[in-house]
N, C-alpha and C positions, 0 to 999 in steps of 0.2 A: 900297716899303714893303709889309710883309706883315702882314695882319690876323690876330690870334690869337683863336681861338674861345672858349677857356675858361682860367680861372685855374689849374685843376687840371692842364691840359696844360703850361702855362708852368712850374709847380712841378716836374712830372715831368722836363721838359727840363733845368731848372736843376740838379736833383739827380742827373742821370744821370752814371754813372761813365764811360760811353763817349760820344764826341762825337755830338751830334745835328746832322745836316747839313741845311741848307736848300739846295736845288738849283734853279736857274732856267735854262731853255733858251729862247733867243729863236727867232723864226720862221726866222732864217737859220742856225740850228744852233749858235750860240755858247753855251757852257755856263759858268756861274759858280756858285760854291758858297761857303757860309760855315758856320762852326761856331756854331750857334745857342746851344748850351748854354754855351759860353765867353762869348759876347756877353751872355747873360742874367746869368751870374755877375758879369761886370764891371759891367754897367749897373744892376743891381738891388741892390747891396750895401746902400746907404743909403736905398733907396726905400721909401716907405710905401704908395704907390698901386700897384695891380696894372698889369702890362704888358698893353697892348691891341694894340700895334703893334711890330713889329720892323723896324728900318731895315736893309734889305738892303744890305750893303757887301761883296759877295762877291768872291772872287778867281777868276781863270781856273781852270777844271778842267783841269789839265795833269798830265803824268807827274811833273814836278818837285814840284808842290804836293801831289800824292798821296803822294809819297815823304816829304815833310816831315810830313804828317799821320801817316803810318805810324811815322816815327821818334819823333814826339811822343807817340803813344799806346802803342806797343809797346816802344820802346827806353828810355823814361824810367825 
């Protein structure tokens, strides 16, 4: 879980035209990431209360996943 510091930051991330990525690296070097702006857009559509925590559900940071992000952002 990722604690969010301010409502203003959450609003900026949600309105961003570019993906806002949250990246987590473990002590053994394993890296996972997730598109926070997409998560916020999906989870907060009908929500009246502000988001204070983001549930980190990241995928492995790999060449394949990076290519998928590239295609989604630049080839759409």
